[in-house]
N, C-alpha and C positions, 0 to 999 in steps of 0.2 A: 790643640792650642795654636792660636794664630801667631805667626812670627812677629808681627808688629801691628800697630793699629794706626795706619795712615788714614787721615780723614778723606772723605769721598772726593774732595776737590783735587787730590793728588793722583787720581786715576788717570792713566796715560793712554792716549790714542794719537796716532799720527795719520790716520786715514782721513783724507780731505773730504770724503763723501759722508762722514758721520756728522751728527748734529753738533751745532756750536755749543750746546749745553754740555756735551761730554768731552769736548776737545780741550787739551791743555797744550800750551806752547812747549815745543821740544826743549827749548833753552832752559825753561824752568825745571822740566823733568830731569835734565841732565845733572842737576845739583842734588837730586833726591836719591836715597837708597831705597829702591823698591823691593819689597819682600812679599812673598805669596805662600799660600799653603799648597796650591796646585798650579803649575804652569803647563798649559796644553800647547804643544807645538803642532800646528796644522789647523787651519780654520775652514776645512771642508765640512761635509755633512756629518761625518762621524765625530770630529773634534767639537763641532758646535752642539751636537746632541749631548755630549758629556758636559760641556759648559752649561747648557740649559738645565740638565738634570741636577747640577750642583749649585745652581744660582741662588737657591734659598736655603742652602745647607749650613750657612754660617762660616763656611770656608772662604778664604780669600783667593780668587781665581784670576789668572792671567791667561789670555789667549793670544798666541804669537803666530802671525800669518805672514808669509813672504810676499803675497800679492795683495793689491787693494781689494776691499770687500766687493766692489762692483765686478771684478774680473770673473768671479765664479758665476755671476748672474748671466753672463754671456755664453756659458757653456751649453751646447746643444746636445743633450744626452737625456735619455729617459731610462727609468729603472723599474723593475718589478719590486713592489713594496708588499711584503708579506703581511698577513693578518697580525702577527706578533709585532712587527715594526709599526703598523698603524696604531696598535694599542699603546705602544711606547710613546708615540707622538701624541696620542690622546692624553696619556699621563702627564706629558709636558705642557698640556693645555694649548697645543697648536693645531691639532687635527681638524678642528672646525674651520680653520682658515685654509687648510690644505685641500680638504675633501671637495669643495666646489670647483677646484681648478684641475682635478685629475680624473682618471677614468677607473671605475670599478669593473672588473670583469666577472661575468656570471658563469662562464664556461671555460674549461681548459680542454683542448683537443690534443691528444698525443697520438702520433702516427709514425709508421716506419715506411719511408719511401712511398711506393705506390701500393703498398699492402692495404687491402680494404678494411681490415679490422681496426678501426679508429677507436681509441678509448676516449670517452667523453665524461668529464667530471662536472658535476653540478653542485650547487650549494647544499642541496638536500643530502648529498653524500657525506657532508661534514656537519650539517646542522647549523650553518651560518648563513648570513645574508649575502655574502659575496665570497669569492675564492681568493681575492687579492686585488691589488691596485697597480696602476701604471702612472708614475709621476715623473714629470720633467725635472731636471736638475735644479733649474732656477726656482721652481715653485717650492721645493723642499728647503733650499738654501735661504731663500728670502724669508720664509716663515720662521726659520731658526734664528736668523740674524735679527729679525724684528722682536723675537722673544727675549733677546738679550739687550735691547736698546736701553731699557730702564733698569737693568739688573746690575748688581755689584760685581761686574766682570770688567777687567781692564783689557782693552784692545790694544795690542802692540802691532800695528798694521799700517803699511808694510814694514816688516822687520825680519831680520835673518839671524838665526842663532849660529854664531861662529864657533863656539866651543862650550862644552859642559864639563865642569869639574865636580866630581862626586866626593863629598865629605861625609863623615859619620852622621851628621844631623841635618844636612841640606845639600842642595845642588847649586853651584854658582854658574850662571849662564852669562856668557859674553854675547851681547846682542848688538847688531848694527841696525840703526834706524836713520835713514837719510844721511848716511855717511858718518854718523856720530856713534860712538861706542858706549854702551851702557852695561853695567854689571848688575845682575839681578839674582837674588837668592830665593830659592823656593824649597819647600819641604818635600815636594814630589814633582817629578817631571813626567809628563805623559806624552808619548810619541804617537801622534796621529798624522804623521807626515809622509804617508804613502809607501808604495812597494819598495822603493829604493831608500827608505828612511835613513837620513844622515844620523839621526839620534841613535837608531839601532846599531848602525855601523860603528859609530864612535864608541858605543858601549861594548863593542866586541861580541854582540850576540849573533851567533851563527844561524844559518837557515839551511833547509834542505828542500829539494823539489826539482823541477825540470821545466824546460821549455817544450811545449807541444810541437808537433809537426804541422800545426795548423795556425792560421791567422783568422781574425774576425773582421767582417765588413759590417759597419752599422750605417743606417740611413733612415730617413723618414719618408714614407710614401703615402699617397692618398689614393685609395681604391675607388672605382666607380660605384661598386656596391657597398652596402653597409658592412663594417667589420663585425657587427653584432655583439660588440663587447666580449669577443672570444679571444683568449690567449692561446696561441698555437705553438707547439713544439714538434717540429717535423724532422725526423731523423733521416739523413741521407748517408750514403756510403762515404761521402767526403766530409761529413760532419753535421751537427745540429743546425737547424734553420728555425729560429724563433720569430714570432710575430706578436708584438704587444700592442693592444688597442690604445690609442690616444684620443683626446678630445677633437672635435671638428672632423670626425671620421678619418683621422690620420692613423698611421701605424708606424711604430719603431720596429725595424727589422734588425736581427743579429744573425748574420750568415757566416758559418764557420766552414773553412775549406783548407786543404793543404796549401802551404805558402805559395807555390807556383800557380795553383789554380786561383787562389784569392787575388794574387797580383794580376792575373789575366782578366779576372772579372772587373777589377778596378780600371783596367785599360779599355774596357768596352765602352762604346758610345752609350749615351743615356738610353737610346731606343733599344740597343742590344741588351743592355743590363736589365731593363724592364721586361723584355721578352723572356729572359732567363727566369726572372721572378715569376712571371705569369705561367711558365712551364711548371715550376714547382708548385704553384697554387692550382694547377690544372684548370685555370680559367675561372675559379670559383669567386674571385673578387672583382671580376670585370676589368675594364681598362685601368691601368695603373699610371700614376703621375709621381715623379720624383720631386719632393719639395725641400730637400736638403742635400748638401754635399755628401758624398760617400767618404767614410773614414775607415782607415785600415789600421789594425793594431795586432801584435803577436799575442799569443795565449800562453800563459804559464801557470804552473802550480808552485806555490811557495808556502812554507810553514816555518816559523821561527822555532828554534830549538827550545826557547823559553820565552815567556811573555813578561817576566819581571826580573829585576835586580833590585838591591837596596836603592831606594829613591827613584826608581824608574819603572814605568809600565808601558807596554805596547798595546795599541788597539787598532782595529781596522786593518787596512792594507799594510801597515807597518808590521803587523803580526802575521798576516796570512794573505794569500791570493789564490783564487780558484778559477777553474774553467767556467765560462759564463753560462753554460748549460744549466737551466733551472733558475737563473737569475738570483743566486744566493749571496754573491759577494758583498754588496752593500749592506744587505740585511744582517750578515754576520757581524759587520762592524758596528751597526746600530745596536745590536744586542750586546756586543762587547762594552759599548759606552754605558748602557743601562746597568749592566752587571757591575762594572767598576764603580759607577756612581753609588750603587747600593752598598757595596763593600766599604767604600770610603766613608759614607755618611754614618753607617752603623759603627764603624771604628771610632770616628770622631765623636759621636754621641757617648761612646763608652770611655772616652778620654785616652784612647790609644794614639800613638804616633802613626799617622797614615802612611808615612814613607818607609816604614820598616818592612823587611821581607816577610815577617810573620803575617802582617796584614795583607800585603800584596799577593801572597801565595793563595789566599782565599779566592781571589779573582782568577788567578792562573788555573787553579784546580777546577774551578767552575767552567771556564771557557776553553781550555786547551783541548781536552778530549772531545767536547761537543763540536768544536771547529774541525778537528781532525776527522770526525765522522762525516761531516759535510764535504770536506775535501776529498775523502775517499769515495763518497757516493757520486759526486760529480765526475771524478776521474773514471770510475767504473762505468758510469752511464755513457760517457763519451767514447770510451774504448770498446764497449760492447756493441754500440750502435754504429760507430764509424768504421765499419768493416763489412765485407761481403763474404767472410769466411763461413762456409755452409753450416758447421755445427752451431756457431753463435747465431747465425741468421734464423735457423729453425727454432732455437731455444728462445730467442727474444720474441719471435712472432707467436710462439706458443704462450709465452708470458703475457703478451698483450691480450690474447683470447681469454686466458684465465682471469686477468684483471677485469675484463669487461663483465664477467659473470659473477665474480666474487666481491660482494660489497665490502666485507672486512678488509680485503686487500686494497681496495680503492681508498678506504678510510685511512689505512696506515700510510699509503703513498701521499695522500693529501696532507696528513699531519706533518710529514717531513717537508713537503713543498711550501706549506703555508707558515712554517716556523712554529707550529704548535707543539712540537715534540721537545724533549729535554726540559731543563729547569727554566721556568719562565721568570723574568725579572719582576719585581713588585710593581714597577711602573706600568707594566702591561696587564696587570690584574685589575678588575673592576673595583671601585671603591666600596 
């Protein structure tokens, strides 16, 4: 049941870059009582995925984002997009716009330092056309934003949630927009507002996890030789070193190393840094060119004690954060959004109150353990390979040799890497 039936002209946006058709003067909006079924705090890829999945559900949706919509389009970052995530985007009707602008990789190479037994995964190992994709942040964000242009979704952007008051039948949000305070009531609040989620903290939901002894360096390089549409995960004693193929023969690198070593790598000259990368590639990619700035960020594992409370659900980084090895973080969030959308739509169609704990627990039971398994897998992978302890060294190299020769083991590993394991959301299933 919708809280109220405001006519379409009352939908609010304060983003100056949105179309004139959808904009309403803030002064008029201030005199309105805006009520929604679902208010999503966070307009990143995960929050937008949820909004897009719900846009034709009959639920009244508000999307609250602290930064202008164009801000995210300037972010220079690329992600591994699993097969399941690509199928979720296909279910949203935006994959056809995304695919021509990204790279599909046809091989995955898994190696341990200079050990010669490299495991090579092919699409034939899984029976698919590709093993995954690499997409730049702006490509995914723009496609999702455009999918909501004509949808019944209210953009409150830029806007900041100052407080959330939980009541038996709704949440009252105090929102600041261009210095003006607005009170908004919603049946359900969804926090998609990042690892340090203010919504999660205000609700008193605890987390557990730890900071790793490592930091990550990301950058975009252009090799002299073709990257061959190969995704590489190369494990060194200091940490994983991933290479993701991008368009125009560019590569996104994610280099993990202990904090002091990572800081030292950041302080190297461009020539010295590229020489270190060339050493790790053993010259296989030829002369390297750095085409972006190097970025440094610490690595942590975090898992929320719970994903739901009455009238509140956490998705994406607000619920969990993992080591970047394997590129699973964003994909976990995309899958959260698809799962929550499925639970909410089914409950709404059956006349249930979507904000009750009874309904929201269905989402939590679905995703909490699946995400915990991924968190544990990435943590184990990093710890097992980021060491030169002889028993582990011999064990993992024996494991690589076994995986090379056992097709069922490769199939199981690929199922996990590509997101095809676990319960698949309906959005990711063929019609």
